PyMOL CGO cylinders between C-alpha atoms (Angstrom):
from pymol import cmd
from pymol.cgo import CYLINDER

trace = [
    CYLINDER, 0.00, 0.00, 0.00, 1.25, 3.43, -0.83, 0.3, 1, 1, 1, 1, 1, 1,
    CYLINDER, 1.25, 3.43, -0.83, 0.47, 6.64, 1.02, 0.3, 1, 1, 1, 1, 1, 1,
    CYLINDER, 0.47, 6.64, 1.02, -2.09, 7.83, -1.55, 0.3, 1, 1, 1, 1, 1, 1,
    CYLINDER, -2.09, 7.83, -1.55, -4.19, 4.71, -1.03, 0.3, 1, 1, 1, 1, 1, 1,
    CYLINDER, -4.19, 4.71, -1.03, -3.93, 5.09, 2.77, 0.3, 1, 1, 1, 1, 1, 1,
    CYLINDER, -3.93, 5.09, 2.77, -5.14, 8.70, 2.51, 0.3, 1, 1, 1, 1, 1, 1,
    CYLINDER, -5.14, 8.70, 2.51, -8.16, 7.59, 0.47, 0.3, 1, 1, 1, 1, 1, 1,
    CYLINDER, -8.16, 7.59, 0.47, -9.05, 4.91, 3.02, 0.3, 1, 1, 1, 1, 1, 1,
    CYLINDER, -9.05, 4.91, 3.02, -8.68, 7.42, 5.84, 0.3, 1, 1, 1, 1, 1, 1,
    CYLINDER, -8.68, 7.42, 5.84, -11.01, 9.83, 4.08, 0.3, 1, 1, 1, 1, 1, 1,
    CYLINDER, -11.01, 9.83, 4.08, -13.66, 7.09, 3.67, 0.3, 1, 1, 1, 1, 1, 1,
    CYLINDER, -13.66, 7.09, 3.67, -13.68, 6.35, 7.43, 0.3, 1, 1, 1, 1, 1, 1,
    CYLINDER, -13.68, 6.35, 7.43, -16.41, 7.76, 9.62, 0.3, 1, 1, 1, 1, 1, 1,
    CYLINDER, -16.41, 7.76, 9.62, -15.28, 10.27, 12.28, 0.3, 1, 1, 1, 1, 1, 1,
    CYLINDER, -15.28, 10.27, 12.28, -15.92, 7.72, 15.01, 0.3, 1, 1, 1, 1, 1, 1,
    CYLINDER, -15.92, 7.72, 15.01, -13.77, 5.10, 13.17, 0.3, 1, 1, 1, 1, 1, 1,
    CYLINDER, -13.77, 5.10, 13.17, -10.97, 7.68, 12.77, 0.3, 1, 1, 1, 1, 1, 1,
    CYLINDER, -10.97, 7.68, 12.77, -11.12, 8.33, 16.51, 0.3, 1, 1, 1, 1, 1, 1,
    CYLINDER, -11.12, 8.33, 16.51, -10.91, 4.59, 17.32, 0.3, 1, 1, 1, 1, 1, 1,
    CYLINDER, -10.91, 4.59, 17.32, -7.97, 4.09, 14.93, 0.3, 1, 1, 1, 1, 1, 1,
    CYLINDER, -7.97, 4.09, 14.93, -6.25, 7.07, 16.56, 0.3, 1, 1, 1, 1, 1, 1,
    CYLINDER, -6.25, 7.07, 16.56, -6.86, 5.64, 20.04, 0.3, 1, 1, 1, 1, 1, 1,
    CYLINDER, -6.86, 5.64, 20.04, -5.54, 2.22, 18.95, 0.3, 1, 1, 1, 1, 1, 1,
    CYLINDER, -5.54, 2.22, 18.95, -2.44, 3.85, 17.49, 0.3, 1, 1, 1, 1, 1, 1,
    CYLINDER, -2.44, 3.85, 17.49, -1.95, 5.83, 20.69, 0.3, 1, 1, 1, 1, 1, 1,
    CYLINDER, -1.95, 5.83, 20.69, -2.30, 2.67, 22.77, 0.3, 1, 1, 1, 1, 1, 1,
    CYLINDER, -2.30, 2.67, 22.77, 0.29, 0.90, 20.62, 0.3, 1, 1, 1, 1, 1, 1,
    CYLINDER, 0.29, 0.90, 20.62, 2.63, 3.89, 20.95, 0.3, 1, 1, 1, 1, 1, 1,
    CYLINDER, 2.63, 3.89, 20.95, 2.24, 3.90, 24.77, 0.3, 1, 1, 1, 1, 1, 1,
    CYLINDER, 2.24, 3.90, 24.77, 2.91, 0.14, 24.94, 0.3, 1, 1, 1, 1, 1, 1,
    CYLINDER, 2.91, 0.14, 24.94, 5.95, 0.51, 22.70, 0.3, 1, 1, 1, 1, 1, 1,
    CYLINDER, 5.95, 0.51, 22.70, 7.25, 3.35, 24.86, 0.3, 1, 1, 1, 1, 1, 1,
    CYLINDER, 7.25, 3.35, 24.86, 6.71, 1.24, 28.01, 0.3, 1, 1, 1, 1, 1, 1,
    CYLINDER, 6.71, 1.24, 28.01, 8.44, -1.90, 26.73, 0.3, 1, 1, 1, 1, 1, 1,
    CYLINDER, 8.44, -1.90, 26.73, 11.32, -0.16, 24.95, 0.3, 1, 1, 1, 1, 1, 1,
    CYLINDER, 11.32, -0.16, 24.95, 12.18, 2.74, 27.25, 0.3, 1, 1, 1, 1, 1, 1,
    CYLINDER, 12.18, 2.74, 27.25, 10.37, 2.84, 30.58, 0.3, 1, 1, 1, 1, 1, 1,
    CYLINDER, 10.37, 2.84, 30.58, 10.22, -0.81, 31.72, 0.3, 1, 1, 1, 1, 1, 1,
    CYLINDER, 10.22, -0.81, 31.72, 13.98, -1.53, 31.34, 0.3, 1, 1, 1, 1, 1, 1,
    CYLINDER, 13.98, -1.53, 31.34, 14.81, 1.71, 33.16, 0.3, 1, 1, 1, 1, 1, 1,
    CYLINDER, 14.81, 1.71, 33.16, 12.30, 0.88, 35.93, 0.3, 1, 1, 1, 1, 1, 1,
    CYLINDER, 12.30, 0.88, 35.93, 13.75, -2.62, 36.39, 0.3, 1, 1, 1, 1, 1, 1,
    CYLINDER, 13.75, -2.62, 36.39, 17.29, -1.26, 36.53, 0.3, 1, 1, 1, 1, 1, 1,
    CYLINDER, 17.29, -1.26, 36.53, 16.24, 1.35, 39.06, 0.3, 1, 1, 1, 1, 1, 1,
    CYLINDER, 16.24, 1.35, 39.06, 14.71, -1.36, 41.27, 0.3, 1, 1, 1, 1, 1, 1,
    CYLINDER, 14.71, -1.36, 41.27, 17.76, -3.66, 41.03, 0.3, 1, 1, 1, 1, 1, 1,
    CYLINDER, 17.76, -3.66, 41.03, 20.46, -1.07, 41.69, 0.3, 1, 1, 1, 1, 1, 1,
    CYLINDER, 20.46, -1.07, 41.69, 20.18, -0.95, 45.52, 0.3, 1, 1, 1, 1, 1, 1,
    CYLINDER, 20.18, -0.95, 45.52, 20.56, -4.75, 45.87, 0.3, 1, 1, 1, 1, 1, 1,
    CYLINDER, 20.56, -4.75, 45.87, 23.43, -4.82, 43.40, 0.3, 1, 1, 1, 1, 1, 1,
    CYLINDER, 23.43, -4.82, 43.40, 25.13, -1.94, 45.20, 0.3, 1, 1, 1, 1, 1, 1,
    CYLINDER, 25.13, -1.94, 45.20, 24.85, -3.78, 48.54, 0.3, 1, 1, 1, 1, 1, 1,
    CYLINDER, 24.85, -3.78, 48.54, 26.30, -6.95, 46.98, 0.3, 1, 1, 1, 1, 1, 1,
    CYLINDER, 26.30, -6.95, 46.98, 29.18, -5.01, 45.42, 0.3, 1, 1, 1, 1, 1, 1,
    CYLINDER, 29.18, -5.01, 45.42, 29.85, -3.26, 48.73, 0.3, 1, 1, 1, 1, 1, 1,
    CYLINDER, 29.85, -3.26, 48.73, 29.95, -6.61, 50.53, 0.3, 1, 1, 1, 1, 1, 1,
    CYLINDER, 29.95, -6.61, 50.53, 32.34, -7.99, 47.90, 0.3, 1, 1, 1, 1, 1, 1,
    CYLINDER, 32.34, -7.99, 47.90, 34.54, -4.90, 48.26, 0.3, 1, 1, 1, 1, 1, 1,
    CYLINDER, 34.54, -4.90, 48.26, 34.63, -5.25, 52.04, 0.3, 1, 1, 1, 1, 1, 1,
    CYLINDER, 34.63, -5.25, 52.04, 35.55, -8.95, 51.73, 0.3, 1, 1, 1, 1, 1, 1,
    CYLINDER, 35.55, -8.95, 51.73, 38.37, -8.07, 49.32, 0.3, 1, 1, 1, 1, 1, 1,
    CYLINDER, 38.37, -8.07, 49.32, 39.61, -5.42, 51.76, 0.3, 1, 1, 1, 1, 1, 1,
    CYLINDER, 39.61, -5.42, 51.76, 39.60, -7.94, 54.63, 0.3, 1, 1, 1, 1, 1, 1,
    CYLINDER, 39.60, -7.94, 54.63, 41.51, -10.46, 52.49, 0.3, 1, 1, 1, 1, 1, 1,
    CYLINDER, 41.51, -10.46, 52.49, 44.03, -7.81, 51.44, 0.3, 1, 1, 1, 1, 1, 1,
    CYLINDER, 44.03, -7.81, 51.44, 44.57, -6.84, 55.07, 0.3, 1, 1, 1, 1, 1, 1,
    CYLINDER, 44.57, -6.84, 55.07, 44.98, -10.49, 56.04, 0.3, 1, 1, 1, 1, 1, 1,
    CYLINDER, 44.98, -10.49, 56.04, 47.48, -11.02, 53.21, 0.3, 1, 1, 1, 1, 1, 1,
    CYLINDER, 47.48, -11.02, 53.21, 49.51, -7.97, 54.32, 0.3, 1, 1, 1, 1, 1, 1,
    CYLINDER, 49.51, -7.97, 54.32, 49.46, -9.23, 57.91, 0.3, 1, 1, 1, 1, 1, 1,
    CYLINDER, 49.46, -9.23, 57.91, 50.62, -12.69, 56.87, 0.3, 1, 1, 1, 1, 1, 1,
    CYLINDER, 50.62, -12.69, 56.87, 53.41, -11.19, 54.76, 0.3, 1, 1, 1, 1, 1, 1,
    CYLINDER, 53.41, -11.19, 54.76, 54.75, -9.19, 57.70, 0.3, 1, 1, 1, 1, 1, 1,
    CYLINDER, 54.75, -9.19, 57.70, 54.91, -12.22, 59.98, 0.3, 1, 1, 1, 1, 1, 1,
    CYLINDER, 54.91, -12.22, 59.98, 58.35, -13.77, 60.33, 0.3, 1, 1, 1, 1, 1, 1,
    CYLINDER, 58.35, -13.77, 60.33, 58.87, -17.08, 58.51, 0.3, 1, 1, 1, 1, 1, 1,
    CYLINDER, 58.87, -17.08, 58.51, 58.74, -20.32, 60.48, 0.3, 1, 1, 1, 1, 1, 1,
    CYLINDER, 58.74, -20.32, 60.48, 61.15, -23.19, 60.13, 0.3, 1, 1, 1, 1, 1, 1,
    CYLINDER, 61.15, -23.19, 60.13, 60.09, -26.73, 59.26, 0.3, 1, 1, 1, 1, 1, 1,
    CYLINDER, 60.09, -26.73, 59.26, 60.05, -27.85, 62.91, 0.3, 1, 1, 1, 1, 1, 1,
    CYLINDER, 60.05, -27.85, 62.91, 57.82, -24.96, 63.97, 0.3, 1, 1, 1, 1, 1, 1,
    CYLINDER, 57.82, -24.96, 63.97, 55.50, -25.56, 61.01, 0.3, 1, 1, 1, 1, 1, 1,
    CYLINDER, 55.50, -25.56, 61.01, 55.21, -29.26, 61.82, 0.3, 1, 1, 1, 1, 1, 1,
    CYLINDER, 55.21, -29.26, 61.82, 54.48, -28.44, 65.47, 0.3, 1, 1, 1, 1, 1, 1,
    CYLINDER, 54.48, -28.44, 65.47, 51.80, -25.90, 64.50, 0.3, 1, 1, 1, 1, 1, 1,
    CYLINDER, 51.80, -25.90, 64.50, 50.18, -28.46, 62.16, 0.3, 1, 1, 1, 1, 1, 1,
    CYLINDER, 50.18, -28.46, 62.16, 50.24, -31.14, 64.85, 0.3, 1, 1, 1, 1, 1, 1,
    CYLINDER, 50.24, -31.14, 64.85, 48.83, -28.79, 67.46, 0.3, 1, 1, 1, 1, 1, 1,
    CYLINDER, 48.83, -28.79, 67.46, 45.97, -27.66, 65.24, 0.3, 1, 1, 1, 1, 1, 1,
    CYLINDER, 45.97, -27.66, 65.24, 45.21, -31.25, 64.23, 0.3, 1, 1, 1, 1, 1, 1,
    CYLINDER, 45.21, -31.25, 64.23, 45.25, -32.42, 67.86, 0.3, 1, 1, 1, 1, 1, 1,
    CYLINDER, 45.25, -32.42, 67.86, 42.39, -29.99, 68.55, 0.3, 1, 1, 1, 1, 1, 1,
    CYLINDER, 42.39, -29.99, 68.55, 40.30, -31.87, 65.96, 0.3, 1, 1, 1, 1, 1, 1,
    CYLINDER, 40.30, -31.87, 65.96, 40.60, -35.00, 68.11, 0.3, 1, 1, 1, 1, 1, 1,
    CYLINDER, 40.60, -35.00, 68.11, 39.33, -38.14, 66.43, 0.3, 1, 1, 1, 1, 1, 1,
    CYLINDER, 39.33, -38.14, 66.43, 37.91, -36.09, 63.55, 0.3, 1, 1, 1, 1, 1, 1,
    CYLINDER, 37.91, -36.09, 63.55, 41.26, -35.46, 61.90, 0.3, 1, 1, 1, 1, 1, 1,
    CYLINDER, 41.26, -35.46, 61.90, 44.39, -37.35, 60.89, 0.3, 1, 1, 1, 1, 1, 1,
    CYLINDER, 44.39, -37.35, 60.89, 47.44, -35.58, 59.47, 0.3, 1, 1, 1, 1, 1, 1,
    CYLINDER, 47.44, -35.58, 59.47, 50.05, -36.96, 57.07, 0.3, 1, 1, 1, 1, 1, 1,
    CYLINDER, 50.05, -36.96, 57.07, 53.01, -34.78, 56.16, 0.3, 1, 1, 1, 1, 1, 1,
    CYLINDER, 53.01, -34.78, 56.16, 55.41, -35.49, 53.32, 0.3, 1, 1, 1, 1, 1, 1,
    CYLINDER, 55.41, -35.49, 53.32, 57.98, -32.82, 52.53, 0.3, 1, 1, 1, 1, 1, 1,
    CYLINDER, 57.98, -32.82, 52.53, 56.37, -29.41, 52.11, 0.3, 1, 1, 1, 1, 1, 1,
    CYLINDER, 56.37, -29.41, 52.11, 52.86, -30.88, 51.75, 0.3, 1, 1, 1, 1, 1, 1,
    CYLINDER, 52.86, -30.88, 51.75, 50.52, -31.95, 54.51, 0.3, 1, 1, 1, 1, 1, 1,
    CYLINDER, 50.52, -31.95, 54.51, 47.25, -33.81, 54.04, 0.3, 1, 1, 1, 1, 1, 1,
    CYLINDER, 47.25, -33.81, 54.04, 44.48, -33.68, 56.60, 0.3, 1, 1, 1, 1, 1, 1,
    CYLINDER, 44.48, -33.68, 56.60, 41.88, -36.45, 56.42, 0.3, 1, 1, 1, 1, 1, 1,
    CYLINDER, 41.88, -36.45, 56.42, 38.73, -35.38, 58.24, 0.3, 1, 1, 1, 1, 1, 1,
    CYLINDER, 38.73, -35.38, 58.24, 35.78, -37.47, 59.26, 0.3, 1, 1, 1, 1, 1, 1,
    CYLINDER, 35.78, -37.47, 59.26, 32.78, -35.97, 61.03, 0.3, 1, 1, 1, 1, 1, 1,
    CYLINDER, 32.78, -35.97, 61.03, 34.30, -32.56, 61.74, 0.3, 1, 1, 1, 1, 1, 1,
    CYLINDER, 34.30, -32.56, 61.74, 32.06, -29.52, 62.08, 0.3, 1, 1, 1, 1, 1, 1,
    CYLINDER, 32.06, -29.52, 62.08, 32.45, -26.61, 59.66, 0.3, 1, 1, 1, 1, 1, 1,
    CYLINDER, 32.45, -26.61, 59.66, 33.62, -24.44, 62.57, 0.3, 1, 1, 1, 1, 1, 1,
    CYLINDER, 33.62, -24.44, 62.57, 36.33, -26.97, 63.51, 0.3, 1, 1, 1, 1, 1, 1,
    CYLINDER, 36.33, -26.97, 63.51, 37.56, -27.04, 59.92, 0.3, 1, 1, 1, 1, 1, 1,
    CYLINDER, 37.56, -27.04, 59.92, 37.56, -23.24, 59.66, 0.3, 1, 1, 1, 1, 1, 1,
    CYLINDER, 37.56, -23.24, 59.66, 39.49, -22.97, 62.91, 0.3, 1, 1, 1, 1, 1, 1,
    CYLINDER, 39.49, -22.97, 62.91, 42.01, -25.61, 61.76, 0.3, 1, 1, 1, 1, 1, 1,
    CYLINDER, 42.01, -25.61, 61.76, 42.58, -23.75, 58.48, 0.3, 1, 1, 1, 1, 1, 1,
    CYLINDER, 42.58, -23.75, 58.48, 43.06, -20.44, 60.29, 0.3, 1, 1, 1, 1, 1, 1,
    CYLINDER, 43.06, -20.44, 60.29, 45.56, -22.00, 62.71, 0.3, 1, 1, 1, 1, 1, 1,
    CYLINDER, 45.56, -22.00, 62.71, 47.68, -23.69, 60.06, 0.3, 1, 1, 1, 1, 1, 1,
    CYLINDER, 47.68, -23.69, 60.06, 47.63, -20.55, 57.93, 0.3, 1, 1, 1, 1, 1, 1,
    CYLINDER, 47.63, -20.55, 57.93, 48.92, -18.35, 60.71, 0.3, 1, 1, 1, 1, 1, 1,
    CYLINDER, 48.92, -18.35, 60.71, 50.95, -20.84, 62.77, 0.3, 1, 1, 1, 1, 1, 1,
    CYLINDER, 50.95, -20.84, 62.77, 52.56, -22.98, 60.07, 0.3, 1, 1, 1, 1, 1, 1,
    CYLINDER, 52.56, -22.98, 60.07, 52.30, -20.41, 57.22, 0.3, 1, 1, 1, 1, 1, 1,
    CYLINDER, 52.30, -20.41, 57.22, 50.55, -23.16, 55.25, 0.3, 1, 1, 1, 1, 1, 1,
    CYLINDER, 50.55, -23.16, 55.25, 48.14, -22.41, 52.47, 0.3, 1, 1, 1, 1, 1, 1,
    CYLINDER, 48.14, -22.41, 52.47, 45.42, -24.74, 51.22, 0.3, 1, 1, 1, 1, 1, 1,
    CYLINDER, 45.42, -24.74, 51.22, 46.01, -26.02, 47.69, 0.3, 1, 1, 1, 1, 1, 1,
    CYLINDER, 46.01, -26.02, 47.69, 43.41, -28.76, 47.45, 0.3, 1, 1, 1, 1, 1, 1,
    CYLINDER, 43.41, -28.76, 47.45, 40.12, -29.28, 49.23, 0.3, 1, 1, 1, 1, 1, 1,
    CYLINDER, 40.12, -29.28, 49.23, 37.75, -32.19, 48.78, 0.3, 1, 1, 1, 1, 1, 1,
    CYLINDER, 37.75, -32.19, 48.78, 35.16, -32.11, 51.53, 0.3, 1, 1, 1, 1, 1, 1,
    CYLINDER, 35.16, -32.11, 51.53, 31.63, -33.49, 51.55, 0.3, 1, 1, 1, 1, 1, 1,
    CYLINDER, 31.63, -33.49, 51.55, 28.81, -33.19, 54.02, 0.3, 1, 1, 1, 1, 1, 1,
    CYLINDER, 28.81, -33.19, 54.02, 28.22, -36.49, 55.80, 0.3, 1, 1, 1, 1, 1, 1,
    CYLINDER, 28.22, -36.49, 55.80, 25.84, -37.56, 58.55, 0.3, 1, 1, 1, 1, 1, 1,
    CYLINDER, 25.84, -37.56, 58.55, 28.22, -36.74, 61.41, 0.3, 1, 1, 1, 1, 1, 1,
    CYLINDER, 28.22, -36.74, 61.41, 29.66, -33.54, 59.88, 0.3, 1, 1, 1, 1, 1, 1,
    CYLINDER, 29.66, -33.54, 59.88, 32.19, -32.89, 57.13, 0.3, 1, 1, 1, 1, 1, 1,
    CYLINDER, 32.19, -32.89, 57.13, 34.41, -35.60, 55.71, 0.3, 1, 1, 1, 1, 1, 1,
    CYLINDER, 34.41, -35.60, 55.71, 37.16, -35.48, 53.13, 0.3, 1, 1, 1, 1, 1, 1,
    CYLINDER, 37.16, -35.48, 53.13, 40.69, -34.29, 52.54, 0.3, 1, 1, 1, 1, 1, 1,
    CYLINDER, 40.69, -34.29, 52.54, 42.55, -30.98, 52.72, 0.3, 1, 1, 1, 1, 1, 1,
    CYLINDER, 42.55, -30.98, 52.72, 46.04, -30.62, 51.27, 0.3, 1, 1, 1, 1, 1, 1,
    CYLINDER, 46.04, -30.62, 51.27, 48.14, -27.65, 52.39, 0.3, 1, 1, 1, 1, 1, 1,
    CYLINDER, 48.14, -27.65, 52.39, 51.48, -26.43, 51.16, 0.3, 1, 1, 1, 1, 1, 1,
    CYLINDER, 51.48, -26.43, 51.16, 53.99, -25.28, 53.74, 0.3, 1, 1, 1, 1, 1, 1,
    CYLINDER, 53.99, -25.28, 53.74, 56.07, -22.14, 53.29, 0.3, 1, 1, 1, 1, 1, 1,
    CYLINDER, 56.07, -22.14, 53.29, 59.61, -22.92, 52.22, 0.3, 1, 1, 1, 1, 1, 1,
    CYLINDER, 59.61, -22.92, 52.22, 61.57, -21.29, 55.02, 0.3, 1, 1, 1, 1, 1, 1,
    CYLINDER, 61.57, -21.29, 55.02, 64.59, -22.83, 56.66, 0.3, 1, 1, 1, 1, 1, 1,
]
cmd.load_cgo(trace, "trace")
């Protein structure tokens, strides 16, 4: 259809039909404006506060980790004997829930039925006391608690 034919059809419409076509066109324009411009902006506006809180929490966590890393860097190195003693001491606090095997600069903790808090405490102790860092973690939730294996690498200080 060309514009001349559309003009002829428009002229043949009754005034009431012209009004209804105009209203329908207006309704389509409003819907198009809503779905293209207003709705995406509205959704973004509603999501921003939650995203900002999540980003702030991530930023604070990164700041805590950076502070912890700086603190660990400033601590004096420990020798192999001190590291082994710190590992043994932390593992002893796990009681029957943990068994430690150390070979060279790697130590493997086998846990069975430990609580998440016990495991978190053990990791914190070996990180600060033995300067060990976790390199492998395979832990599953079992009936009596957490079970699995944690491998840590000891700092190479003499």
